[in-house]
N, C-alpha and C positions, 0 to 999 in steps of 0.2 A: 503493500499500499504506499509506496513512496517513502521519503525520509522524514515525514511528519511524526512528531511524538504525540502520543495519546495524552489527552488532558482529562482531568475530572470534569464533571458537569459544571461546577461553579466556575472553573477556570475558563471553560468554553463560553459561558454566559458573560463573563466580565470582558472577554476578548470581543464579543459581539457588541457590548455596550460601548466600547471604545470607538467603534466605527460609526455610531449614531451621532446625530447632531445633538447639541446640548438642549436642555429643557428651558433655558432662558431665552427670551426674546430681546433682540437688540434693535435700538432705533437707528436706522441707516438712511443715507441718502442714495439715490440711484447713482450708479457709477458711470452712467452713459454721458459722455462729454461732447455729443454731437456726431462727429465723424467716426468715433470709436470710443473705447473705454477710457477711463482716467489715466490708467497706465497704458503704455503703447502696445499692449499685448494683442488687443482685439480691434479690428476695423469693422465697422458696421456695414452691412450689405445693402440697406435701404435707408431712405430719409425717414426720420421719426417726426412725430407731431410737434415736438418742441424746436425743430429746426436744427441749426448748427451750433447752438449754445448748449450749455450744461442743462441736463434735465432737472427740474425743480422738485420732483416727487420725493416724498419721505415716507417710510413705512417700517414695519417691524419684521424681523427675520431671525431665524435660528442661526445664521452664519455670523459669527463674531467678527468685529472689525479687523482683528489681526490675522484672520484667515486669508489665504492667497486667492480664493475664488473671486471672480468678478460678479457683483450682485446688481442686476438691473430690476427696475420696477416692472410691474405686470405689463404696462403698455409698451415699454421699450422691448421687453422680452418677447412679447407677441409679435411686434413689428419684425423682429429678427427671425423668429421661428416659423411664423405662418406665411 
């Protein structure tokens, strides 16, 4: 069965919990800055309703501010995905 070591039930449970988002909600601003994200990692594929400026939307999310993921508001996310 591979080189994985077997763990007890509690150890497996705590390993799964580490992969989940926290139970705390953080107040965040949308990281959409018009043509892309605040950091130059992602470039938007379509124009958003707020134009080329920074998105003004604020919301609560389970993604902490120090995490590396880019967090968009629902309208910016839907503009990119749909």
